[in-house]
C-alpha positions, 0 to 999 in steps of 0.5 A: 500500500502506498503511503498516501493510500495508507493515510487515506485509510487512517482518515476514513477509520478516524471519521467512522469512529468519531461518527460512532462516538457521536451517535453514542453520545446522542443516545446517552443524552436522549436517555438522560432527557427522558428520565423523570427526576421525581425529587425536583423542586420545580414542576411545570412552568417553574411552579413548585412541585408536590413533594413526591415523598408525601405519597409514601404516606398513603396506604399501599394496600389501598392506594396506587400512585403513578406519574405520567409526565406532568400528571400524578394519578392517584387510585384507591379502592376505598378500603382504610387501613384502620379499625372501625365499627363500619367494617363487617363484623367478620373483618379483623378490623371490626371494632365496637363504637369508641370515643364519645360516640353513641351506638348509632350508626349509619346504614351499610358497611365498608366495602371496596369502591373505586376512586381515581384522581389525576392532578398536576405535579405542580398545581397552581392557585386559581384566580378564584376559589371553587366551592366544593360539592357533595361527594369525594373532594379528596383522597386520604392517606388511608385510602378512604375519600375525604368529604366536606362539611355538608351532608347528603341534602346539602345541610351542614354537619349537625350534632345528630350526624356527628353521633354517626362518626367513628373515632376516625371521623368517618361514617358510611353513606350511599357513596360508601365509607368516607371522612368528614371530620378530624379523628378523635384522640383515642387509643385506637387512633394510631394512623390518622392525624389528630392535632398534629402536623401529619399528612391527611391526604390530597384534595381534588385541586392537587394540593396536600392537606395536613393536620392542624399544626406546623412542623415545629408544633405551632398552629399556623397564623397565616392561613387563608379562608380555606386553611391554605398557605405557603410553608414547609411541611414534613415532606418539603425538604425546607421548600415552601409550597402551598398546602392546606391545614385542618383549620383549628376551629371546633363544631359542637365543642369537640369536632373539626371539619377536615375541609370546609372552605373553597378549593384554591386551585382548579378542581379535578374530577374524582372518578 
């Protein structure tokens, strides 16, 4: 082989190798771009994302959480992971009435139901609030749905209705077992928020709902009419984001609604 042909062959090999390396680099970059970093503190349009670690609190036997682009899908079978007199009597989680409740119970027993809520990974405050309606307005950490402070005929919770609640702040109805009020402080309550900073659930506008207190044990002093504010939580890694608290106001001396205001974000349908 002549010297010039040898040089041409070397140049050809070099170019071929360089093209191959470029392809490999491009492939690696594409893989990186398609990875989803669930620990990011920013979401769509630079908004503050919902802390992904909060979903670790949800009952894994009832709730499935998945991520699809800028959306979070929360699915639940509605079966809580705590005891209640509303479980069928042959269920291991069945107990008798507890706390200051009477023997009065609403008809029906806890059974499997399907709930699905899709929210933005970085929900934003809306220009105006939205009044909640009857039915599920959120999904709790136990898997049961969260209702507002109204009953089936749109009347506020009354003392006679409070008698139907178990220690978890829930009762049964035509739409199944659901929560209206904060749980009672009784020995049986080992999983639900009571006068603390624990996560309660997520509401249909994508904002998380926490207990009455801040992380430092104080009651928040800057809540809006819905119980919301920007602040840190047990899941936010020091980053402030908008979330709700149970408002520290009692009905009838000893019960507190989980949520009685307007949703401050854009509500999504709970299927």
